[in-house]
C-alpha positions as CSV (number, residue, x, y, z in Angstrom):
1,M,93.0,63.9,108.5
2,T,94.1,66.8,106.2
3,T,97.1,67.6,104.2
4,F,97.9,70.4,101.8
5,A,97.7,67.9,98.9
6,A,94.2,66.9,100.0
7,V,93.0,70.5,100.4
8,L,94.4,71.5,97.0
9,A,92.9,68.4,95.3
10,Q,89.5,69.2,96.7
11,Q,89.7,72.8,95.4
12,L,90.8,71.5,91.9
13,R,87.8,69.2,91.8
14,T,85.4,71.9,93.0
15,D,86.4,74.9,90.8
16,G,89.9,74.7,89.3
17,G,89.3,77.8,87.1
18,R,88.6,80.3,89.8
19,P,91.2,82.9,90.9
20,L,93.2,81.8,93.9
21,V,96.1,84.3,94.1
22,T,95.9,87.8,92.6
23,F,99.1,89.8,93.1
24,Y,99.6,93.5,92.6
25,D,102.9,95.3,92.8
26,D,102.0,99.0,92.7
27,A,105.6,100.0,92.4
28,S,106.1,98.2,89.1
29,G,102.5,98.0,87.9
30,E,102.7,94.2,87.7
31,R,99.5,92.2,88.1
32,V,99.6,88.4,88.2
33,E,96.6,86.1,88.7
34,L,96.8,82.4,89.4
35,S,93.8,80.2,89.1
36,V,93.6,77.1,91.3
37,T,94.8,75.0,88.4
38,T,97.6,77.4,87.4
39,Y,98.7,77.6,91.1
40,A,98.7,73.8,91.3
41,N,101.0,73.7,88.2
42,W,103.4,76.1,89.7
43,V,103.4,74.2,93.0
44,A,104.2,71.0,91.1
45,K,107.1,72.6,89.3
46,A,108.5,74.1,92.5
47,A,108.1,70.9,94.5
48,S,109.9,68.9,91.7
49,L,112.7,71.4,91.8
50,L,113.1,71.1,95.6
51,V,112.9,67.3,95.6
52,E,114.1,66.0,92.3
53,E,116.8,68.6,91.6
54,L,118.0,69.5,95.1
55,D,117.4,66.2,96.8
56,L,115.4,67.6,99.7
57,E,113.5,64.9,101.6
58,R,110.3,64.8,103.7
59,G,111.1,66.3,107.1
60,D,113.8,68.7,105.8
61,S,113.3,72.4,106.4
62,L,112.8,75.3,104.1
63,R,113.1,79.0,104.9
64,L,111.2,81.5,102.7
65,D,113.1,84.8,102.8
66,L,110.9,86.5,100.3
67,P,109.0,89.8,100.4
68,A,105.3,89.8,99.8
69,H,105.0,88.2,96.3
70,W,102.9,85.6,94.5
71,L,105.9,83.1,94.6
72,G,105.5,83.0,98.4
73,P,102.3,80.9,98.3
74,V,103.8,78.8,95.5
75,F,106.7,77.8,97.6
76,L,104.6,77.3,100.7
77,G,102.5,74.8,98.7
78,A,105.6,73.2,97.3
79,A,107.1,72.7,100.7
80,W,104.0,71.2,102.2
81,A,103.4,69.0,99.1
82,A,106.8,67.5,99.6
83,G,106.6,67.2,103.4
84,L,109.1,69.9,104.1
85,V,108.9,72.1,107.2
86,V,108.6,75.8,106.6
87,T,110.9,77.4,109.2
88,D,112.3,80.7,110.4
89,A,115.5,79.0,111.5
90,D,118.9,80.4,110.6
91,A,120.2,77.0,109.5
92,P,117.5,75.4,107.2
93,S,118.0,72.6,104.7
94,A,117.3,75.1,101.9
95,V,116.3,78.7,101.5
96,V,114.2,80.6,98.9
97,C,115.2,84.2,98.7
98,G,114.7,87.4,96.6
99,P,117.2,89.7,95.1
100,E,117.6,91.8,98.2
101,E,118.4,88.8,100.4
102,L,120.7,87.1,97.9
103,A,123.8,88.7,99.3
104,T,123.1,87.3,102.7
105,W,122.5,83.7,101.5
106,A,124.9,83.3,98.5
107,P,128.0,82.9,100.7
108,R,126.3,79.8,102.3
109,A,125.4,78.1,99.0
110,D,128.0,75.4,99.5
111,D,126.4,74.4,102.8
112,L,122.7,74.6,102.0
113,A,120.6,74.9,98.9
114,V,120.0,78.5,98.0
115,L,117.2,79.3,95.5
116,A,117.0,82.8,94.3
117,C,114.0,84.5,92.7
118,S,114.4,87.6,90.6
119,L,110.9,88.7,91.4
120,L,110.7,90.0,87.9
121,P,107.3,89.7,86.0
122,M,106.3,86.1,85.2
123,G,109.0,84.6,87.3
124,V,111.7,85.0,84.8
125,R,115.5,84.7,85.4
126,F,117.8,87.3,86.9
127,A,119.1,89.7,84.3
128,E,122.7,88.9,85.4
129,P,124.1,85.4,86.3
130,V,123.6,84.5,90.0
131,P,126.6,83.6,92.2
132,A,128.2,80.2,91.9
133,S,126.2,77.4,93.6
134,V,123.0,79.5,93.8
135,H,120.0,78.2,91.9
136,D,118.2,80.8,89.7
137,V,114.5,79.8,90.1
138,G,113.7,81.6,86.9
139,V,116.0,79.3,85.0
140,E,115.5,76.0,86.7
141,I,111.7,75.9,87.4
142,W,110.5,75.9,83.8
143,S,111.8,72.5,82.9
144,Q,110.0,70.8,85.8
145,P,106.8,68.8,85.2
146,D,103.3,70.2,85.8
147,S,102.5,67.4,88.2
148,F,104.2,66.2,91.4
149,I,103.7,62.8,93.1
150,P,106.0,62.4,96.1
151,W,107.5,59.0,96.6
152,D,107.3,59.6,100.4
153,P,104.1,61.6,100.8
154,P,103.5,63.6,103.9
155,T,100.7,62.8,106.3
156,A,98.5,65.0,108.4
157,D,100.9,64.5,111.3
158,D,103.9,65.9,109.5
159,V,105.1,69.2,110.7
160,A,104.1,72.1,108.4
161,T,105.7,75.0,110.2
162,R,108.3,75.5,112.9
163,V,108.4,79.1,113.9
164,G,110.2,80.4,117.0
165,G,110.5,76.7,118.1
166,V,106.8,76.2,118.0
167,E,105.6,73.4,115.6
168,S,102.3,73.1,113.8
169,T,101.3,69.9,111.9
170,Q,99.5,69.9,108.6
171,E,96.4,68.7,110.4
172,E,96.6,71.6,112.9
173,M,97.3,74.2,110.3
174,W,94.3,73.2,108.1
175,R,92.0,72.8,111.0
176,A,92.8,76.4,112.0
177,A,92.4,77.6,108.4
178,T,88.9,76.2,108.1
179,T,87.8,77.8,111.4
180,G,89.6,81.1,110.9
181,T,88.0,84.5,110.7
182,L,90.0,86.4,108.1
183,V,87.7,85.5,105.2
184,S,84.3,83.9,104.8
185,D,83.6,80.9,102.6
186,G,84.2,81.8,99.0
187,G,85.3,85.3,99.9
188,R,88.2,87.4,98.6
189,L,90.8,88.6,101.1
190,L,92.8,91.7,100.2
191,S,96.1,91.7,102.2
192,V,99.3,93.6,102.5
193,A,100.8,91.0,104.8
194,N,103.6,88.7,103.5
195,P,102.1,85.1,103.3
196,A,105.7,83.7,103.3
197,S,106.2,85.2,106.8
198,P,104.9,83.5,110.0
199,P,102.3,86.2,110.8
200,G,100.9,86.1,107.2
201,V,100.6,82.4,106.5
202,A,97.0,82.4,107.4
203,T,96.2,85.0,104.7
204,F,96.9,82.2,102.3
205,T,95.8,79.0,104.0
206,E,92.4,80.4,105.0
207,P,91.3,81.5,101.5
208,L,92.5,78.1,100.1
209,A,90.8,76.1,102.7
210,R,87.5,78.0,102.4
211,S,87.2,78.1,98.6
212,G,88.2,81.7,98.6
213,S,91.0,83.7,97.2
214,L,93.9,86.1,98.2
215,V,94.4,89.5,96.7
216,L,98.0,90.3,97.7
217,V,99.1,93.9,97.3
218,A,102.7,95.2,97.6
219,H,103.8,98.9,97.7
220,A,100.4,100.4,97.7
221,D,99.2,103.6,99.4
222,R,95.8,103.7,101.0
223,E,94.1,105.3,98.0
224,R,95.3,102.5,95.7
225,L,94.4,99.9,98.2
226,E,90.8,101.1,98.3
227,A,90.6,101.1,94.5
228,T,92.0,97.6,94.3
229,F,89.5,96.4,97.0
230,V,86.6,97.6,94.9
231,A,88.0,96.5,91.5
232,E,88.8,93.0,92.8
233,H,85.4,92.6,94.5
234,A,87.2,91.8,97.8
235,T,85.1,90.9,100.8
236,A,87.6,91.3,103.6
237,R,91.0,92.9,104.3
238,F,94.0,92.2,106.4
239,P,95.0,93.9,108.5
240,A,91.4,94.8,109.0
C-alpha cells in the first residue's frame, strides 16, 4: 500500500541530497534546483499552510492553476501529504494560482481559499499587495515549519486526483508511476509539460517513484532545449 508520504520517505532515506526538480525559465534566466530534502521541506511548508492556516481537511479538493513551474510539484506533494484531492473542477475547496490567473480567482476569495504565487525567483512575495482575502504564498509560506505530520493521514485508498470526473487513488497513481515508461530508474527526465496539469502529472510522479529527477523547462526554443538536455545529463525527454 503506497502513499506520497511513503514514497517521499523512501527517497529521503535512499539519497536525500540528489537533485529531484531542476527548473529553467529561459525567458527570465532563472534556474532553481531542489534536492529531495529541500523539496520535502517545501512540501512540508506548503502542506502546513494548506492545513494549519487555511483549515483544509483530508478529502478536500485543490486546484493548481499554475503554469509550468517548480512550485507545481511542491503543491502536488503538499496536497497528497495532506490527503487533498488534486482536481480540475471549477469549484474546488482551494486554488493555487499564478499572477496571470489571479484576476480570475481573486473575486472568489470570499468563497474559497485562493493562494497566489508571484512566480518570482526563490518564491518571493508579489511586488504589490494582492487583493483582499487572497493569500500571498511568498509571504505566508516562509513562517511554516520544515516538517509536516498530518493529524488525519491519508491512506493508499485516498483519492489523489479527480480529473474530468475520473478518480485515481494514491495507490493507483504510484503503481502507475513505478511501471511507467517516461524515465528509467535513476534517470533524468527533461520535460516542457506542466506537471501541475493533468497530462503532465506523470512527468513528476515517475521520476520521484523511480529514484530519478525532473528537469522542467519553460519558455525554451529547441536549441536551448538541446543544450539543457546535454548540460543536465538528461536521459529522456517529454514529449519524446
